[in-house]
N, C-alpha and C positions, 0 to 999 in steps of 0.2 A: 323392780330394778334388775339390771343385768349383772349377774354375778358370775365371775370366771375364776376357776381354779386352774392354775398353770402347771402344777406338777403333782398330780394325784398319786403317781407311783411312789413318791416319797412317804406316803402315809400307809403303805401296805394294803391290808384288806379292810381299812376303816370304812364304816358305813356312812355314805355321803347323802343318803336319801332325804334327810331332814332339810337340806338346803333347798330342795325343790319347792318347799312351801314358802320360802322367803322371797322368791322372785324367779326370773328366767335364768336357770342355773346351767352352766356348761363346764364340764371338767375335761381337761387334757391330761393324758398320762405324763407327758414331759413337754417342755417348751425350750427350743433352742434359741440362742440370742437373736438370730435373724427372724424368728417367728413371733417374738414378744409383742412388738408394736401392733401387728395385725390383729393379734388376739385380744389386746386390751383397749384398742382405740375407742370402742364404743361402750366399754364396761363402766358401770357405776361403782362396783366393788370387785376388788381382786383378792383372791386367796393365793398365797404362795409360801413355800418353804425356803427355796434356794434360788429362785429366778431373780437375777439382778435387775433392779429398777432404778436407773440413774436419772439425773436431771433431764437429759435430752429426751428420754423416753417419757418421763412424767409430764413434760411440757406438751407432748403431743396427745396425751390421753385426756381429751377435753371434758369428758363426762365423769372422770374418776373422782370419787368422794371418800373412799375408804380402802386402805390396804390392810387386810387381816393376815398377819403372819402366822403360819401354822408351826411356830417354834418360839423360842425365847429371844434368840439373837436378832438384832435389827440391822446388822452391818450390810445386808444386801440392798438396803433402801438408802437413798440420799435423803436423809431426814430433814436437812435444812431446805432442800428444794420442795419437799412435800409440804412443809410449813408455809413456804412462800406461796404455794399453789392452793393452799387451804385444803389439803388432802390429809385426812386423819389416818394415823398409823396405830394399829393395835397388835400387840404380841401376846404371848401366853407365858407367864412365869410360874414356876413352882410345880408344874405338872409332873416332872420327871425326877424330882429330888431323890427319892428313895431308889429309883431305878438306876440312876447314874452312880449313886453311892454304892449300891450293890455290885455294879459292874467294876467299879474301882477296886473294891475289896476282893472281888473274884480274881482280877488281874494280879493283885499283890500276892494272894495266896498261891496262885498257879506259878508265878515266878519264884516265890520263896521255896516251894516244894518241888518244882520242876515236874509237875504232874504229867505234862504232855510227853516228856521223855520216858517216864515209867509206863505210861499208857502204850507208847510205841514199842517199848521193850516186850510187853506182854503180847501185843497184837501181831508182832512180826515173828512170834514163835520162840523167842529167846528164852522165855521162862520155862518152856517145855524142856529145854536142855540143861536146866540148872540142877546141880547136885544137892542144893539145900532149898528150904522153903521160902527164902527171902532173897532180895537183891538190893544192896545198898551201894549206890554209886554217886553220891553227892546230892546237893539240894537238901530237901527236908529241913528247911529252916523255919522257925516259928516267928510269929509277930510279937509274942510276949517279950516285954522289955526292950523292944526295938524303938529307935527314935524315928517318929513319923512326922515329917514336915509337910505342911499344907500351904500351897501358894493360892491364895484367894479364899478367905474364910466367909464366903457368902452362905446361902442356904444349903447348897450341895456340900460345900466344904465343911460346914458344921455337922452335917449328917455323917460324912466320912470320919470326921473327928470322933463322933460318938461311937461309931462302929469300931474304929481302930482302938479306942480306949477300952471298949468291952473285951477286946482280944489282948489287952495288957500293954498296948503301945504307949509310949510317952510322946504326947502330941504337942507340937508347936506350930506356929504359923507365921507367915509374912504377909504384909498388906502392901499391895502395889500403890495404893493411894497414900500410904503412910499413916493411916488413921487406926489407932488401937481400938479394939472391940472389948466389950464387957463379957469376957469369957474366962473360963478357968485355965485356958491354954496360954503358954508363954509366947509373946510376940518377939520375933527376931528380924534382923535385916536379912535381905536375900542371901548375901554371901555367907553369913553365919549359918543360916538354915541349910544351905547346900553343903557346906563343909561338915556339919554335925549330924545330919540325918542319914539313917539307914534306908528309909523309904521316903520318897517325895512324890506327892500327887498334886497335879495342877488342875485348878477349878476356876480359872479366871476367864473372862470374856476376851475376845480379840479386839484390842484397841491400839492406837499408836504407841501407847506406853508398853503394851505387852507383846507387840510384834517383835520377834527375835529376842525375846526376854532371855532365853537360854541359848547361848552360842558356845563356841569352843572355849571361850574364857570362863564361862560359868560351869561348863561340863568338867573342866580341869579341876574344879574344886571338890567334885564328888569323891566320896570314899570309894576304894576298890570294893566291888561287889554290891554297891548301892543299887537301888531300884528306883527308876524314874517312871512315873505314869502320867500320861496326858489324857485327862478326861474333860479338858476345857475346849480349846479350839486349836485346829491346825494353824501353824504360823507362829505360835508362841515358842516352840522349840525349832531351832534351825536344823532341818532334817539332814542336810549334807554333813554339817559339823558333828551331829550325833552319830551318824553311820561311821564316820572316821574315828571317833572316840571309841566306839564299840570294837573296832578292829585293833585298837592299841592295847586295850586292857579289859579286865573282866567287870563289866557293868551290865545291867539288865534294863530293858525298856519295854513298857507296855503302852499302847496307844489305840484309842478308838477314833482318832481324828487325824487328818493330814491337811497340809496347806492347800493342796489341790485334790479335790475329790470328784469322781472316783480316782483311784490310785493310778499313777502313770506307769506305763509298762517298763520303763527304765529306772524306776524309783530306787534310790540307794538302799532302802530297807529290804530289798529283794536280794541283796548280795549274799551268796551262799555262805560266806565266811561268818556271818553274824546271826544266822538263823536260830542257833541255840540260845541266843541272848535277847531275843526279841519276840514279843507277843502282839499281834495286830488283830483288830476287829473292824468291820466296815461300818463305822458310825451307827452303832446299834444300842449304845448305852441308855438312850432315852426311852427305849421301847419295851421295857420289861412290864409284865403284869398288866395292870389297868392304866398305865401311863398314856397309851394312845387314846383310850376312851376319855380320860380326863382332858387331854389336849383337844380332841374334837368337840367335846361338850363346851369347852370354854371358847373355842373359835366360833361355834354356832351362837353362843350367847353374845360374843362381841359383835357379830353381824346383826343379829336380831335386835339388840339394844340400839345399835346405830340406826337401823331402819325405823324403829319406833320413835326415835328422837328427831328423825329427819323431817 
């Protein structure tokens, strides 16, 4: 079978050699929208992380039998069109649970302590000029006894809840579907969770229900000095509204995801006025430790199992 990987760069230095044994394998570093059809038109199997495959493109990929997503989210695929065309879609769930949870906790700790500020204080030579051994200028807040609200108590959300609880946080959650879960954590409606939490972390997928879930109306409910962290998907938080709210008062925001990636050069989060209140990373939360290895092993298994059944 002809197997095509459309965006190998998104996998970093992952070893792709095993796919050569499964068929005629071709990997492209990146694929632009105008290049997609030409690259997939004869493919039996497509591997992709972020290349959009809509109905129009899928209809022209006459040999296509499987789309193996090198991620969890399936929003890049027109799933209904794939079903109509008898194209199987496989994703990978659970490979990055601990990785994303660790990244979320790291962001919370850094924003609570203002570690980047103190690091800069030392490295620019200011500590050399100090008359005393220490320098206390704000931040340095702990998680213990803080109220931590989780939006989306799926596998990642539960791991974040476990870690936050270990640090002494009082954890609650809200469910976008409205379904309560069998957990020791209190369920709240979204408005109550936003009003009452010191730290809020988002772990929901991007769906019509969660797109623009947090806008200026919801942001207005947050406590002063509250921390909001988005480890879910860009588009859940309205980025223009958030930038404006950060200018108005003392809130903190950490995010690993944006609605449009890579980041636009005129993005509101680059405003110099809010840099001390914001912490950004370039969609890396999924890639800690052995997460990439687990991901690629599962993608390989998805492709191999499909070929064996075909």
